[in-house]
C-alpha positions in Angstrom: -24.5 -55.5 20.3 -28.3 -55.0 20.5 -27.7 -51.9 22.6 -24.8 -50.8 20.6 -25.4 -47.6 18.5 -23.8 -48.6 15.3 -26.8 -50.4 13.8 -30.2 -49.0 13.2 -31.9 -47.1 15.9 -33.8 -49.0 17.7 -49.7 -45.3 6.4 -51.0 -42.0 7.7 -54.3 -40.5 6.5 -54.1 -37.6 4.0 -56.4 -34.5 4.3 -58.2 -33.9 1.1 -57.7 -30.2 0.3 -56.5 -28.2 -2.6 -52.7 -27.7 -2.9 -50.6 -24.7 -3.6 -47.8 -25.5 -5.9 -44.5 -24.0 -4.9 -42.4 -26.0 -7.2 -42.4 -23.5 -10.1 -39.4 -21.6 -9.0 -36.5 -21.9 -6.5 -37.9 -19.0 -4.6 -41.4 -19.7 -3.2 -44.2 -17.3 -3.8 -45.7 -15.2 -1.0 -49.3 -16.2 -1.4 -51.5 -17.0 1.6 -54.8 -16.6 -0.3 -54.1 -19.8 -2.4 -54.2 -22.0 0.7 -57.4 -23.8 1.3 -57.8 -24.7 5.0 -59.9 -27.6 6.0 -61.1 -29.4 9.2 -58.4 -31.4 10.8 -60.5 -34.4 11.8 -58.4 -36.9 9.8 -55.3 -35.9 11.7 -56.1 -34.7 15.2 -58.9 -34.7 17.8 -60.9 -31.7 16.8 -63.0 -31.8 20.0 -59.9 -30.7 21.9 -58.7 -28.5 19.0 -61.9 -26.9 17.8 -60.1 -24.0 16.1 -57.4 -26.0 14.3 -57.1 -25.7 10.6 -55.2 -28.1 8.3 -53.9 -28.0 4.7 -51.1 -29.3 2.6 -48.3 -27.5 0.8 -46.6 -29.0 -2.2 -42.8 -28.7 -2.5 -40.3 -30.2 -5.0 -38.6 -33.4 -3.9 -35.3 -32.0 -5.3 -35.0 -28.2 -4.7 -32.5 -28.1 -7.6 -35.4 -29.0 -9.9 -37.8 -26.4 -8.4 -38.1 -24.6 -11.8 -39.4 -27.8 -13.5 -43.1 -28.1 -13.1 -43.0 -31.8 -14.0 -40.5 -32.6 -11.2 -41.7 -35.0 -8.4 -43.3 -33.2 -5.4 -43.9 -34.0 -1.8 -47.0 -32.9 0.1 -46.4 -31.3 3.5 -49.0 -31.7 6.2 -49.6 -28.3 7.9 -51.7 -27.5 11.0 -52.5 -24.0 12.3 -54.1 -23.0 15.5 -55.0 -19.3 15.0 -54.0 -16.8 17.7 -56.8 -16.4 20.3 -55.9 -12.8 21.1 -54.0 -9.8 19.6 -52.2 -11.6 16.8 -48.6 -10.6 16.0 -47.4 -13.4 13.7 -46.8 -17.1 13.4 -44.8 -19.5 15.6 -43.5 -22.6 14.0 -42.9 -25.6 16.3 -40.9 -28.7 15.7 -40.5 -31.6 18.2 -37.3 -33.1 16.7 -36.7 -36.8 16.2 -35.6 -36.5 13.5 -38.8 -38.0 12.1 -41.3 -36.9 14.7 -44.6 -35.3 13.5 -45.0 -31.6 14.2 -48.8 -32.0 13.7 -48.9 -34.5 16.5 -46.7 -32.2 18.6 -49.0 -29.2 18.2 -52.0 -31.4 19.2 -50.1 -32.8 22.2 -49.2 -29.4 23.5 -52.3 -27.6 22.4 -53.3 -26.9 26.0 -49.9 -25.5 26.9 -49.9 -23.2 23.9 -53.5 -22.1 24.5 -52.9 -21.3 28.2 -49.8 -19.2 27.4 -49.3 -15.8 25.9 -47.8 -17.6 22.9 -51.2 -19.0 21.9 -52.8 -15.7 22.4 -50.4 -13.7 20.3 -49.2 -16.2 17.6 -50.7 -18.6 15.2 -49.2 -21.9 16.2 -48.0 -23.8 13.1 -46.6 -27.2 12.7 -45.6 -28.9 9.5 -44.6 -32.5 9.2 -41.2 -32.6 7.5 -41.0 -34.5 4.2 -41.5 -38.2 4.5 -42.8 -38.0 8.1 -46.1 -37.9 9.9 -49.0 -37.0 7.7 -46.9 -35.7 4.9 -46.7 -37.8 1.7 -45.0 -39.8 0.5 -44.4 -41.4 3.8 -40.8 -42.5 4.3 -41.2 -46.2 5.1 -38.7 -49.0 4.5 -40.2 -51.8 6.6 -43.5 -53.4 7.2 -45.0 -53.7 10.7 -44.2 -57.4 10.7 -40.6 -56.8 9.7 -40.1 -54.3 12.6 -41.7 -56.7 15.1 -39.3 -59.4 13.9 -36.3 -57.2 14.3 -37.3 -56.3 17.8 -37.2 -60.0 18.8 -33.6 -60.3 17.8 -31.0 -59.4 20.4 -28.0 -59.4 18.1 -25.5 -59.4 21.0 -22.9 -61.6 19.3 -19.8 -59.5 19.0 -17.7 -62.2 17.4 -16.4 -61.6 13.9 -19.3 -63.7 12.6 -21.9 -61.7 14.6 -20.4 -58.4 13.5 -20.5 -59.5 9.8 -24.1 -60.5 10.2 -25.1 -57.0 11.6 -23.3 -55.3 8.8 -25.0 -57.5 6.2 -28.4 -56.6 7.8 -27.4 -52.9 7.6 -26.6 -53.3 3.9 -30.0 -55.0 3.3 -31.8 -52.3 5.2 -30.3 -49.5 3.2 -31.1 -51.3 -0.1 -34.7 -51.9 1.1 -35.1 -48.2 1.8 -33.9 -47.4 -1.7 -36.0 -50.1 -3.4 -39.2 -48.9 -1.6 -38.6 -45.1 -1.6 -36.4 -44.5 -4.6 -32.9 -43.1 -4.7 -34.1 -39.5 -5.4 -36.4 -39.4 -2.4 -33.7 -41.1 -0.3 -31.2 -38.3 -1.2 -33.8 -35.6 -0.5 -34.3 -36.4 3.2 -31.6 -33.9 4.3 -32.2 -31.1 6.8 -31.3 -28.3 4.3 -34.1 -29.5 2.0 -36.5 -29.5 5.0 -35.4 -26.0 5.9 -36.3 -24.9 2.3 -39.6 -26.7 2.8 -40.2 -24.6 5.9 -39.6 -21.5 4.0 -42.1 -22.6 1.4 -44.7 -23.0 4.1 -43.8 -19.6 5.4 -44.3 -18.1 1.9 -47.6 -20.0 1.5 -48.8 -18.4 4.8 -47.9 -15.0 3.4 -45.6 -14.2 6.3 -42.5 -12.1 5.9 -40.8 -13.6 9.0 -41.2 -16.5 11.3 -40.8 -17.3 15.0 -39.5 -20.7 15.7 -39.5 -23.1 18.6 -37.4 -26.2 18.0 -36.7 -29.1 20.3 -33.8 -31.6 20.0 -33.3 -32.4 16.3 -35.7 -29.5 15.7 -32.8 -27.3 16.8 -30.8 -28.7 13.8 -33.7 -27.7 11.5 -33.7 -24.2 13.2 -30.0 -23.6 12.6 -30.3 -24.8 9.0 -33.2 -22.4 8.4 -31.3 -19.5 10.1 -28.3 -20.2 7.8 -30.3 -20.1 4.6 -32.9 -17.5 5.5 -31.4 -15.3 8.2 -33.5 -12.2 7.3 -36.7 -14.2 7.7 -36.0 -15.1 11.3 -37.7 -12.8 13.8 -37.1 -14.9 17.0 -35.8 -18.5 17.5 -35.7 -20.6 20.6 -33.7 -23.8 20.5 -34.2 -26.3 23.4 -32.0 -29.4 23.7 -29.5 -28.4 21.1 -28.0 -30.8 18.5 -24.5 -29.9 17.2 -24.8 -30.0 13.4 -21.0 -30.1 13.0 -20.1 -32.9 15.4 -18.6 -36.2 14.3 -21.4 -38.8 14.6 -19.2 -41.2 16.6 -18.4 -38.4 19.1 -22.0 -37.6 19.2 -23.0 -41.1 20.0 -20.4 -41.5 22.7 -21.4 -38.2 24.3 -25.1 -39.2 24.2 -24.2 -42.6 25.8 -22.6 -40.7 28.8 -25.8 -38.6 29.0 -28.0 -41.7 29.3 -25.7 -43.3 31.8 -25.9 -40.1 33.9 -29.7 -40.2 33.6 -29.7 -43.9 34.6 -27.6 -43.1 37.7 -30.0 -40.3 38.7 -33.0 -42.5 38.2 -31.3 -45.4 40.2 -30.5 -43.1 43.2 -34.2 -41.9 43.2 -35.4 -45.5 42.9 -33.2 -46.5 45.8 -35.1 -44.2 48.2 -37.5 -47.1 48.4 -36.4 -50.3 50.0 -38.3 -52.2 47.3 -36.3 -50.7 44.4 -35.6 -53.5 41.9 -32.0 -52.2 41.6 -31.4 -52.4 45.3 -30.1 -49.6 47.5 -26.3 -49.9 47.0 -25.1 -47.5 44.3 -22.2 -49.7 43.5 -24.5 -52.5 42.5 -27.1 -50.6 40.4 -25.6 -51.5 37.0 -24.9 -55.1 38.0 -28.4 -55.5 39.3 -29.8 -54.0 36.1 -27.9 -56.5 34.0 -29.1 -59.4 36.2 -32.7 -58.4 35.3 -32.4 -57.7 31.6 -29.5 -59.9 30.3 -31.5 -63.2 30.6 -33.9 -61.7 28.0 -31.2 -62.4 25.3 -32.2 -66.0 25.4 -35.7 -66.0 26.8 -38.2 -63.1 26.5 -40.0 -62.1 29.6 -43.7 -62.8 30.0 -46.3 -60.1 29.0 -50.0 -60.3 28.5 -49.2 -59.3 24.9 -48.1 -62.6 23.2 -45.0 -60.9 21.8 -43.3 -61.0 25.2 -40.4 -58.6 26.2 -37.1 -59.0 24.3 -33.7 -57.8 25.4 -33.9 -55.0 22.8 -37.3 -54.0 24.1 -35.9 -53.7 27.7 -33.1 -51.4 26.6 -35.5 -49.3 24.4 -37.9 -49.1 27.3 -35.2 -48.0 29.8 -34.0 -45.3 27.4 -37.5 -44.1 26.8 -38.1 -43.7 30.5 -34.9 -41.8 31.0 -36.1 -39.0 28.8 -38.6 -37.9 31.4 -38.8 -38.4 35.2 -42.6 -38.8 34.8 -41.9 -42.3 33.4 -39.6 -43.4 36.1 -42.4 -45.2 38.0 -43.3 -47.2 35.0 -39.7 -48.2 34.6 -39.5 -49.3 38.2 -42.7 -51.3 37.9 -41.4 -53.0 34.8 -38.0 -53.9 36.4 -39.9 -55.1 39.5 -41.9 -57.4 37.2 -38.7 -58.8 35.8 -37.4 -59.5 39.3 -40.6 -61.2 40.3 -41.2 -63.1 37.1 -44.6 -61.3 36.6 -46.1 -59.4 33.6 -43.5 -57.0 32.3 -46.1 -55.1 30.2 -45.0 -51.7 31.6 -41.6 -52.1 29.9 -43.2 -53.3 26.6 -45.5 -50.3 26.7 -42.5 -48.0 27.0 -40.6 -49.8 24.3 -43.7 -49.5 22.0 -43.8 -45.8 22.6 -40.1 -45.5 21.8 -40.7 -47.3 18.6 -43.9 -45.5 17.8 -46.1 -48.7 17.7 -49.8 -48.1 18.3 -52.3 -50.4 20.0 -53.2 -51.9 16.7 -49.6 -53.0 16.0 -48.9 -50.3 13.4 -45.6 -48.4 13.5 -45.1 -44.8 12.5 -42.4 -43.9 10.0 -40.3 -42.2 12.7 -37.6 -44.9 12.9 -37.0 -45.2 9.2 -37.0 -41.4 8.7 -34.6 -41.1 11.7 -32.1 -43.3 9.9 -32.6 -41.6 6.5 -32.1 -38.1 7.8 -29.0 -38.9 9.8 -27.4 -40.8 6.9 -27.7 -37.8 4.5 -26.9 -35.1 7.1 -23.7 -36.5 8.5 -20.5 -38.0 7.2 -19.6 -41.4 8.8 -16.2 -43.0 8.9 -15.9 -46.2 7.0 -12.8 -47.5 8.9 -13.7 -50.6 11.0 -11.0 -49.7 13.5 -12.9 -46.4 14.3 -15.9 -48.4 15.4 -13.9 -50.8 17.5 -12.4 -47.9 19.4 -15.9 -46.3 19.6 -17.3 -49.5 21.0 -14.7 -49.5 23.8 -15.4 -45.9 24.6 -19.2 -46.4 24.5 -19.0 -49.3 26.9 -17.0 -47.2 29.3 -19.5 -44.3 29.0 -22.7 -46.4 29.4 -22.1 -49.7 31.2 -25.8 -50.0 32.0 -26.7 -50.7 28.4 -23.5 -52.6 27.4 -24.0 -56.3 27.0 -21.0 -58.7 27.6 -17.4 -57.7 27.4 -15.4 -55.7 24.9 -14.3 -58.1 22.2 -12.2 -56.0 19.8 -14.9 -56.3 17.1 -17.8 -54.0 16.3 -20.1 -53.4 13.4 -20.1 -50.2 11.4 -23.0 -47.8 11.5 -25.9 -48.4 9.1 -25.1 -45.1 7.4 -21.8 -46.5 6.2 -23.8 -48.7 3.9 -26.4 -46.1 2.9 -27.1 -46.2 -0.8 -26.8 -42.4 -1.3 -24.2 -39.9 -0.2 -24.5 -37.1 2.4 -26.3 -34.1 0.9 -23.7 -31.5 2.1 -20.5 -31.2 4.2 -21.0 -30.7 7.9 -20.0 -27.3 9.2 -20.6 -25.1 12.2 -23.9 -23.2 12.5 -24.0 -19.5 11.7 -25.9 -16.8 13.6 -28.9 -15.1 11.9 -28.0 -11.9 13.7 -27.7 -10.5 17.2 -30.7 -10.9 19.5 -32.5 -13.4 17.3 -31.7 -16.7 19.0 -32.2 -18.0 22.6 -30.9 -21.4 23.7 -32.3 -23.6 26.5 -30.1 -26.4 27.9 -30.8 -28.9 30.7 -28.0 -30.0 33.0 -29.3 -33.6 33.1 -30.5 -34.0 29.6 -29.7 -37.6 28.5 -30.0 -37.1 24.8 -28.6 -33.7 24.1 -25.9 -33.0 26.6 -25.9 -29.6 28.4 -22.5 -28.6 27.3 -23.4 -29.0 23.6 -26.1 -26.4 24.1 -23.6 -24.0 25.7 -21.1 -24.5 22.9 -23.5 -24.1 20.1 -25.0 -21.0 21.8 -21.6 -19.5 21.7 -21.3 -20.2 18.0 -24.7 -18.5 17.5 -23.8 -15.6 19.8 -26.9 -16.5 21.8 -27.6 -16.5 25.5 -28.4 -19.7 27.4 -31.1 -20.5 29.9 -29.8 -23.3 32.1 -32.4 -25.6 33.6 -31.1 -27.8 36.5 -33.0 -31.0 36.1 -33.0 -34.5 34.6 -35.2 -34.6 31.4 -34.9 -34.1 27.7 -36.0 -30.5 26.9 -38.1 -28.4 29.3 -39.9 -25.5 27.4 -43.7 -25.8 27.8 -43.3 -28.4 30.6 -44.6 -26.1 33.3 -41.4 -24.6 34.5 -42.4 -21.0 34.9 -38.9 -19.6 35.0 -38.2 -21.1 31.6 -41.6 -20.5 30.0 -41.8 -16.9 31.2 -38.4 -16.0 29.7 -39.3 -17.7 26.4 -42.6 -15.9 26.2 -41.0 -12.6 26.9 -38.4 -13.2 24.2 -40.9 -14.2 21.5 -43.4 -11.4 22.3 -41.1 -8.5 23.2 -37.8 -9.7 21.8 -36.3 -9.2 25.3 -33.5 -11.6 26.1 -33.2 -13.1 29.6 -30.6 -11.8 32.0 -27.1 -13.4 31.4 -26.6 -16.7 33.2 -30.3 -17.3 34.0 -30.7 -20.6 35.8 -34.0 -22.3 36.5 
């Protein structure tokens, strides 16, 4: 069950600047002059981002208490890279997760923005959603040592006793999150609250409308913002779309199929070399993979790092590499090391990246925030039989990451035991208006299946750019066909021709 999806998914510095309080009314003030911008040295590499400006914006933890000046607040970390040319507005960017830092994303893609017309014409703005990245309070349930300990456990026992143990750990985890963060903050991690936060940042910047580029879960934030503030959307691009209305079990099974497809594509590419650790017979790829990783359940593989490589690490590493073909060679090297009994550090590095663990052994808050956001955004079945059936379907969809045989027992998702209830009922997205939204969907995306993008685009009355490839999201990745169409849409509000494929 370590690879099963029903458990959990596999302190930042604070810039010292004056805050603008937006918690005095439910409708944020339009007031850019109150923001005090500062150097971003505590957050990003200012040598590579010499024009970057940073600040924080205060928002109410509970937007229903926005009129109460004494109500608790969260501080949102905001980065801005001013337009280098003829400025025409702001472009918000969010990398998804949920739980990933938009500040880090803007830094990571600074060159891509700078070299494009987007960086010339728009201020590029990223804000870390409440509880994530450099925003405070940081949503953190576990210590670094506790996460390290969890990663050492395989938890593949799918007997009744093993299932009961996982469910008890899920209960304890949810309680730990509530004890450390408080029930009010736990309940506030929903996407609708974050969408209201985004509008508070817009107001603080003094902008009447925003342009928005969202990836993966960032598309969920985009559709939530469009639902609440349709008139404040000028142009919105959603790449790697998440369906906000899907049943979470259906979502997980669909994603499992996506990762299996990506694994198969990787294995075929690997097999072009006679030295591929999975062999050259497609019928044996999954079997060979299990021969390499399953022994890690009882004995971690050797790495120069004294932690070694656990079974859970190997699965996390494989999934991390399947997001991007650029990481396929590292996956091959790591699997080769397992086959040869040599240092499997390449896989441990991939797993650490997946879990947001830095070279000093410190974890980001991404993983805890990921769980918190999902648990208050979606409604989960509590019926054990639903998870048994889901486990059967999941094993059929993704045999490469399914340990052992179907047993007829399965633990329920961590969100079943979450201490607070979902913030709102799930429902289909609504369009902010004709010509405002453009969807990008990748045929071989492992995490956000292509058809989901097509289906949600239809609900939003938005055209789709289809990218034929095997990666998770594609905008700003150097594919001119995609990037040129996205730039033209943002700058000129011209939608691409119907049925554009890249």
